[in-house]
C-alpha positions as CSV (number, residue, x, y, z in Angstrom):
1,M,-67.5,85.6,7.7
2,K,-67.0,86.3,4.0
3,L,-63.3,85.8,4.3
4,K,-63.9,82.4,6.1
5,S,-66.3,81.3,3.3
6,L,-63.9,82.4,0.6
7,T,-61.0,80.6,2.2
8,L,-63.1,77.4,2.6
9,L,-64.2,77.7,-1.1
10,L,-60.6,78.2,-2.2
11,V,-59.4,75.2,-0.2
12,F,-62.2,73.0,-1.6
13,G,-61.4,74.1,-5.2
14,V,-57.7,73.3,-4.8
15,L,-58.5,69.8,-3.3
16,L,-61.0,69.1,-6.1
17,N,-58.6,70.1,-8.8
18,S,-55.6,68.2,-7.3
19,C,-57.4,64.8,-7.6
20,N,-57.2,63.1,-10.9
21,K,-59.2,60.0,-11.9
22,D,-56.1,58.5,-13.4
23,D,-54.2,58.8,-10.0
24,D,-55.9,55.6,-8.7
25,N,-55.8,53.9,-12.1
26,N,-53.0,51.5,-12.7
27,Q,-52.8,52.2,-16.4
28,N,-50.1,50.4,-18.4
29,T,-48.5,52.8,-20.9
30,N,-46.0,50.2,-22.1
31,P,-46.5,49.6,-25.9
32,Y,-45.2,46.0,-25.6
33,I,-47.5,44.8,-22.9
34,P,-51.2,44.8,-23.4
35,N,-53.5,45.5,-20.5
36,A,-54.3,42.2,-18.8
37,V,-57.4,42.1,-16.7
38,F,-57.3,39.5,-14.0
39,D,-58.0,38.9,-10.3
40,T,-56.5,36.2,-8.1
41,G,-59.3,36.6,-5.6
42,N,-58.7,34.3,-2.6
43,L,-56.1,32.1,-4.4
44,I,-53.1,33.3,-2.4
45,N,-53.8,32.3,1.2
46,T,-50.7,32.4,3.3
47,S,-52.2,29.9,5.8
48,L,-52.1,27.3,3.0
49,P,-48.8,25.3,2.8
50,Q,-48.1,26.2,-0.9
51,Y,-48.2,29.9,0.0
52,N,-47.1,30.1,3.6
53,Q,-43.5,31.2,2.6
54,M,-45.1,34.5,1.7
55,Q,-45.4,35.3,5.4
56,F,-41.6,35.7,5.6
57,P,-39.6,38.6,4.1
58,G,-37.5,38.0,1.0
59,N,-39.8,35.3,-0.5
60,H,-41.7,35.3,-3.7
61,I,-44.1,33.1,-5.6
62,V,-44.7,32.8,-9.4
63,L,-48.3,32.5,-10.7
64,N,-48.7,30.9,-14.1
65,S,-50.0,32.6,-17.3
66,N,-53.6,32.4,-16.2
67,Y,-52.7,35.6,-14.4
68,G,-51.2,38.5,-16.4
69,I,-49.7,37.9,-19.8
70,K,-46.8,35.5,-19.1
71,G,-47.5,35.1,-15.4
72,V,-47.0,37.2,-12.3
73,V,-44.4,37.3,-9.6
74,V,-45.4,38.3,-6.1
75,Y,-42.6,39.4,-3.7
76,F,-42.8,40.1,0.1
77,S,-40.2,42.7,1.3
78,G,-41.2,42.3,5.0
79,S,-43.3,45.5,5.0
80,A,-45.2,45.2,1.7
81,Y,-46.1,42.9,-1.1
82,S,-45.4,43.8,-4.8
83,A,-46.5,42.1,-8.0
84,F,-45.2,42.3,-11.5
85,E,-45.8,41.0,-15.0
86,L,-43.5,38.2,-16.1
87,S,-43.2,39.4,-19.7
88,D,-40.2,41.5,-20.6
89,P,-41.5,45.1,-20.8
90,N,-38.9,45.9,-23.5
91,H,-39.9,43.2,-26.0
92,A,-43.0,42.5,-28.0
93,I,-44.6,39.3,-26.7
94,S,-42.8,36.3,-28.1
95,S,-41.6,32.9,-27.0
96,C,-38.4,34.3,-25.6
97,S,-39.9,37.3,-23.7
98,N,-40.8,35.3,-20.6
99,L,-39.0,36.5,-17.4
100,T,-37.4,33.8,-15.2
101,V,-37.0,34.6,-11.6
102,D,-33.8,33.7,-9.7
103,G,-33.5,35.2,-6.3
104,I,-34.6,38.8,-6.7
105,I,-33.7,39.1,-10.3
106,A,-36.1,38.4,-13.3
107,T,-34.2,37.8,-16.5
108,C,-35.5,37.7,-20.1
109,G,-35.0,34.6,-22.2
110,C,-34.2,36.6,-25.4
111,E,-30.6,37.2,-26.6
112,D,-30.2,40.6,-24.8
113,E,-31.1,39.0,-21.4
114,N,-32.7,42.1,-19.9
115,A,-32.7,41.9,-16.1
116,Y,-35.1,43.5,-13.6
117,E,-35.3,43.6,-9.8
118,I,-38.6,42.0,-8.4
119,L,-38.3,44.3,-5.3
120,N,-39.5,47.3,-7.2
121,G,-39.6,46.4,-10.9
122,T,-36.6,48.5,-12.0
123,K,-34.4,47.4,-14.8
124,Q,-30.8,46.3,-14.1
125,D,-29.7,46.0,-17.7
126,G,-31.2,47.0,-21.0
127,G,-34.4,48.6,-22.2
128,Q,-36.4,51.7,-21.6
129,Y,-39.3,50.3,-19.5
130,A,-39.5,48.9,-15.9
131,M,-41.6,45.9,-15.1
132,V,-45.4,46.3,-15.3
133,R,-46.7,46.6,-11.7
134,Y,-50.0,45.0,-10.7
135,Q,-52.1,46.1,-7.7
136,V,-51.9,44.1,-4.4
137,E,-54.4,44.1,-1.5
138,V,-53.9,42.1,1.7
139,I,-56.8,41.1,3.9
140,G,-55.9,38.8,6.7
141,D,-54.1,35.8,5.3
142,V,-55.2,36.5,1.7
143,I,-53.0,38.3,-0.8
144,R,-55.1,39.5,-3.7
145,V,-53.3,40.5,-6.9
146,Y,-55.4,42.2,-9.6
147,N,-55.5,44.5,-12.6
148,N,-58.9,45.7,-13.8
């Protein structure tokens, strides 16, 4: 009985110590991109005509600068949705640091033309940082994108 209690206590201790509050926290550690707090709520409803393309793999939508810093791109891979900030993660915020999406590539308007994949936010060319990822939750036809 003592061995069973000791084993249970040990397992509980390991589980308790393996969880970190920051694990569930989408903290942005990029020095160029301030933490933007926003929530799209019920805005992106795929049963509405302006968003129904998000039911089909390979499509994306761009939300204006009311969301994120310079806007947000939301991409549907077919199995999951991903959302990223549309400000170049390798530039201080400026008039040229907007990312423009063409297909699956987001390109910076600055001279260096940094490029990133909207599939996963990884950089294609230039810079140290990947795109800043935002959290996505899907409930029925609604795609909620948020950072809080």
